[in-house]
N, C-alpha and C positions, 0 to 999 in steps of 0.2 A: 694304125690300120685303119681304114677307110670300112662302114656300115652301111649299107644300105638298109634301110628301117622306114616300112609302112606300116602304118597302125592308122585302124580305121576304127576310132573312137574320140568322142572331145570330153576331156575332163573337168567337172565342175563340181565347185566343193563350197560348202557355208559354215559360217563359224558357228559350233556345236558344242552346248556345256554338258557332259555328261558325268552325274553326281554320282550314279548308283555303282561303279565299278572303280575300285583304286588298283590300279597298278603303277610298280615301281617303273617310271620311264627315266634310262639312264642320262645323264648328263656325260656331255663327253669329256671323257677321264682318258687322262693318259699315264706312262709308266712313268717313274719318276726321272728326276732329269740325269742326263747323260753321263757318265762319268768317261767314257772311251767312247771316242769316233773311230767307227773301222768303215774303210772305202773300198768299193765294189766296183769296178772299172773296166772297162775295153781298150782304154784308152790313157793311161794315167797321165800321161804330159800334157793332155789336154782341160784335164779334170780340176774345177776348184775345191772339189774339197779336200781337208785337210786332215789325215789319220794323225792319232794321237795313243793308236797304240804302242806299246812297248813289247814286239813280239820275235825277236827282240829289240826290233827298231821298228820307228813308224814306218809303214808298208801297206801296198795297195794290194787287193786282192783280184783277184780275174772272174771269180763266181762267189756267188751269195754261200754257198757249202763252203767253200774254205775258211771263210768266217763260222759257219754254225759249225765245226770239228775243231775248232781252237775252242770251243767250252772245255772246263771240268783241266785242260793243261795250263801251266804257268802263263802267268801274265794273259791268260786266255779270254774269250767270250764271257762277262759279269753279269750280275744284276746293274739295270740303268744305262750299260752303255747302247749307243746309238749305231746303227747301221744303215750307211747312206749309200746309194746304188746308183748310177750315172746312167741315164739313159744313152743305146750305143747304136751303132748303124746297125747290128744285128741281136736280136732275142738272145737273153742268156738260154740255153737248153740245161735245165739243172732241176736239182729237187734235192733237198734241205729240211735237217730237222732242227729244232730251234727250243732250247726249254732251260730259257733263261730269261728275268722280265727286263724286257728289249724294246725298245720301238727301230721298227725297219721301214726305211721310205728312201721313195726316191728322190736323186739330189733335187731339189728346191728349185735353186739357182741355174740351172741347166736345161735348155729347150730340147723336148725330145719326152717320148714316153718307154718306161722299163718296161719289157715284154720279158715274162721267163717262163719258157717251153716247157713242158713236160717231154722227155727224150723215152717212146714208147719201143724202142729196139730190144730185143730180147740180147744183148750185150751186158751180161753180169755182172759187169764192175763200173755200168753208168748207176749211178744217184739214185737215179728211181727206178731200176729193179730189185739188187738183191744188196743195196747200197743201204743209207742213213732212215729212208723212208718206207722201205718194202712195199716200192707200188702202192704206196697211199694215197699220196698228194706231190704236189709241187712244194710246197710249204705246210709241214706237219708241225703242230704245236703239240709240246708233250709236257711231263712236268719232270723235275729234276730230283731222285730221290723221294720219291710220294710227296713233296712238295710241291700246289698248286704256283704254277707261273702266269704272270699276266702280259700280252704281247700285244703293241700296236702296230697298225699296217697300214703304210698311206700309201697312193697316187702307184700304185704296182697294178698291170695286168699280168694274169693267170691263166694260159693255153695250151689247149689241147691235152690235158690230163685224164687219160684213155690207159688202162693197160689190159686190153684183151689180148692184145698179142702175148704178152709176159705170163699171164696167170688165167685168160680166160674168164677173168672179172671185170665188172661193171660198174665200178663204184669208186673210183681212182678223185680223188678232188683237186680241185684248185687251190683251196688250204683247207688241209684237215685238220681236224681240234682234237685231240683225246680226252678223254675221260676228266671233266671236273675243272681243264683250265677257263681261262677268262682272256677272251681276244676282242679289241677295238677294229674292224674293218672300215675306213674310211677314204673314199674318192678310187677306192679298188677299180678293177675291172674283172668279169671272169667271161672267158668267151670259150667257146667250144668243147667245154668239161664236163665229165660224167656228171657227178657232182660239180657244181661250183665251190659250194662249203658242206662240207660235213662236220657236222659236233658228234662224238659218240656219246653211249649212254652213261650216265655217272653213278653207281648206283646210292652214293650219298648225297644226290639232289642239287650238287653245286654246279658252278659255272656259267658263265653269261658268253651269250655271242651279243655285241651289237654290231650292226652295220649303219653305215651314213653315208648317203651321196657315193651311193658306189652303182655300177650298172652291171648287169646280166644278160649277156645274151646268149641262145643257141647252147644252152647247158641242160641236162638232164637225158639220159636214155635208158633204155631198157632191153633187158636181153632176150633175143631172139628165140621166140616160141617158148616164154617163161613170162613170168608175171614179176620176175624183180626188177626194180626200176632206181635208178639214181635222179637226186632234182637236181632242181636249182641252186636253194639250201635245202638245208636235210641238219634238224635239230634234234638228237636224239634228247633221252630221260634227263634234260640240266634243267637247271634253276629258270633261266631266262632266256628269251630271243627277244631281240629287241631290232627293228627295222625301222628306220626313217629315211622319207627323200631319194629312193633308191628305183631303178629302172630295170624291169624284168620283161624280155619279149624272147619270141620263138624258141620257148620250151620244150624240149621232143621232136623239136625238127631237123636238128641234125647232129650226127651222123645218121641216115635214115636206118632202122634197125626195120627185118621181119617179126614186128613181134604185136599182138592186138592189144598193148599194153600201154600205158600213156605215163611219163612221170609230174607228179605236183610242183608247179613256181615254187610254195613255200611247203614246205613238211614241219610243222612244228610238235615235238613229244614233250616240249618244256614245258615246266608247271605254270610258267607267267609268257603270255606271248603278245608283245605289242607291235603294231604293223602301221604306222603314220604315214602319210603326206607322201604315197609314194604308186608309181606304177606299173600295172602288175595285169599284163594284157601276152594276148595268144601274139599278136601280130605278124608281120613279115618282114624277115632278115636277110639279107643277100638272095632272096627271089621262095626262103624258104620260110612256108607257113607255120607258126606255131600250134601246136598236137598234144595241149595238154590235160592232164584227168584236172582235178581240183586247180582253182588258181592258189590256194590257201587249203590246208588239209591240216587240224590242231586233232592231230590223232585221239592224242587221252585226255582231252577237255583240259580242265585249270581256268586259271585266270583271264580272261581272253578281253583286249579291247583293238579294232581293227576300226580307225581313224582317217577319215578325207584322204581316200586312194582312189586312181580311174582305175578302172579295170573291165578289162574285155575280153570275153571268149571268141574264137572265131570260127571258122567253116571248118574244122579239124579236129576238133576237141570232141574227147569219146565221151565226157562225163556230164553229166545236164546239170550240176551242181556249181557253183564258183565257188562260195566258201562251206566250207565243212567243216562241223563243229564234231567232237568226241566221236569221230568216225569206228575208231576201231571199234567200237560200242554194237556195232551194226549185227542184228543176230544174236546179240548177249544175253543173256539170262535178265530179265526186268528186275528183280529182287538181288541183283548183285549190287554188291557192298562198296565201300572204297579199295578192299584190296580184291577189285574182281579179276579174275585170271581168264576169262572166256574172252580173248580177242583184247582185253586192254591188260596191259600190267606193268602197272595201274590204268583207272579211270580214276582221276583226281578230283575230289571234289573241290566245290568251286564257290569264291565269295561274287562272281560277275562276269557275265557274257553283256560287252556289251560292240556294236555296230553299227556306227552311224555317221551322216553326212560322207558320205562313198557316193562316187558316180559308177554304175552297170553298164555294161550295152553287151547286147548279146549278135555278134553276127553271124550265129548260124544258121544260114538262111531258111533249111532242112528240117529245124527242129524249134518250135515253139514251145516244148515242154523243158526250158530253162529253168533254174529256181538261182536265187540270189545266196541265199543262207539252206542249209538243212542241217539242223539241230537233232543229234544223236542220243542226246542222252537221256538216258532211262528216268523217269517221272520218280524214282523213288533217292535220286539224288536233291540235294537240298541245291537252291537257285539254279535248276536245272533248265529254266527260263530262259531266252536271251532276249533284249532291246534293244529293235531293231528300229532304229528313228532316224529319218532324215536324210534318204539315201534317196540318189536321182535314178529311175532304171528305165533303162529306151531298150526297142528291140525285140516284142514276140518273149519279156520275159513272164513264163507263165503266172509264176506265185513271186511273193515276196521272200517266206520263208514256208518251210517244210518240216514237218517233225514228223522223223521217222526211227521206227524203234521194233524187236525181234520181226523184221521185214512186215510190217506192218505200218502203214502211211494214215496217218492223220494233223488235222489242224489242232497245236495246244493252244492253251490261251498263252497271250502274253507277248507273241509272235508278232504283233502286228505293227505296218511299216509305219508309226504314228509320224505327226508330221515335227515332234520336238517332243523329247524326256528328260 
C-alpha cells in the first residue's frame, strides 16, 4: 500500500562511545528451528509453500487464526514450528492468538506484501470481537499454562486495529503482547492502529520486546474528551524494550479524535530501554501531520540508552519536550524511594541514563520553548542525572535539557550537552 510521506528534518549522527551506561542490547535472536511448516494462502495452487503439518494431512489454511487454533490439539501447532503466510491479492481480515514458541513470517519467495487487517465489526462471531483475542489486537501473543513463550514475527503489515465500535475502547493493537512474553519484531509495518504494539505489565519484571527494521505510520489514538491514549509503541512494566533501525511518523494524526490529549510515539515503562538508529518524527503521512506528545517517554525511568536517532517535532505537537525521562514522577514527593507509589509504580533506580549522537529538529514555528530532554528524576535517586552528549539540535530549541521535579523547574548539574562524554 502506497504511503505519501513528507518529513521536514535532516538526520545526522556521528560515532559515539558511551561508557557510562551499561544496557544489554539484544542480538537478532530467533526461535528454535522449525519442526513443522504451516502454510497460509489465499491461492494454494499458486503457492510455493510446502506444508509439513499432519493435521491429519499436509494442508493449507485460509487464515492465520485457523493455524493458531490448532495449538493444543493432536498434531497441532507446537513449539519450534514455522507459520508461513503468502501475500494475497487481498488483505487477510483476521485476528489470532499465538501461545507457542514459533516463528510467523511472510513467504520470502513470493512477491507482494502480507497485510492483516482488524475486523472492527460488531459481529460477535469474528475473531477480532468475542473470539480468540477479545478485541485486544490483530496478533495476540500469550503464554501457555503459565509458561512464557518466545515468538518471532517477520515481514507482516498490521492495519486498522480499532475496537471503538465493539467496546468503546481505544487500545487495540496491531501486535498485543501479554505479560512476560518475549517477541522479536523484524521488518514489520504497523499502519493506522490504535497501538502499533502494546506489551502488558508483568509483575515479575520479565518479558522483552525487540523491534528492528520496522515501520510505524499513523498509529496512536486518544479517546474523545478524555486523556487516555494509545501509542505507537507502548511497553508496560517489562524487562526490556529494544528498538533499532525503525521508522515512526504521523503518530496521533489519524483518525482525528476530538481530544486535547495526544499519544506518545514510544512510551516505555520497561526497566531497560534502548532506542538506536531510528527515525522518530511527527512528519506528514498521507496529508496528515503528526501530533504526538513525547517522541520518547520513559515513564518509570530505569536504565536508558538513546543513541544515533533522527527526531523531529512537528507544528501540531502538543508537548514541549521531545524525550521525557521518569515522566511519571511529575509532582511526586521528592523523598520518594524505590517503591514510590505517587504517580509511579514503581520509579526504578538507574545505573545509567545516556542520550547521545542524536539529531533533533523543532518544526513548530509557533513555539521556541522546546526542550530536547526533560529529566523528572527526583534527586533522592542515585545516578539520577542524565549524560547528554554530542547531539545536534536545530530550529528554536530553547534548552538542551531541563530538570523538573515537584512542579518546580531548575537546571541540574550533569545535564550539559557536552561535545563528548
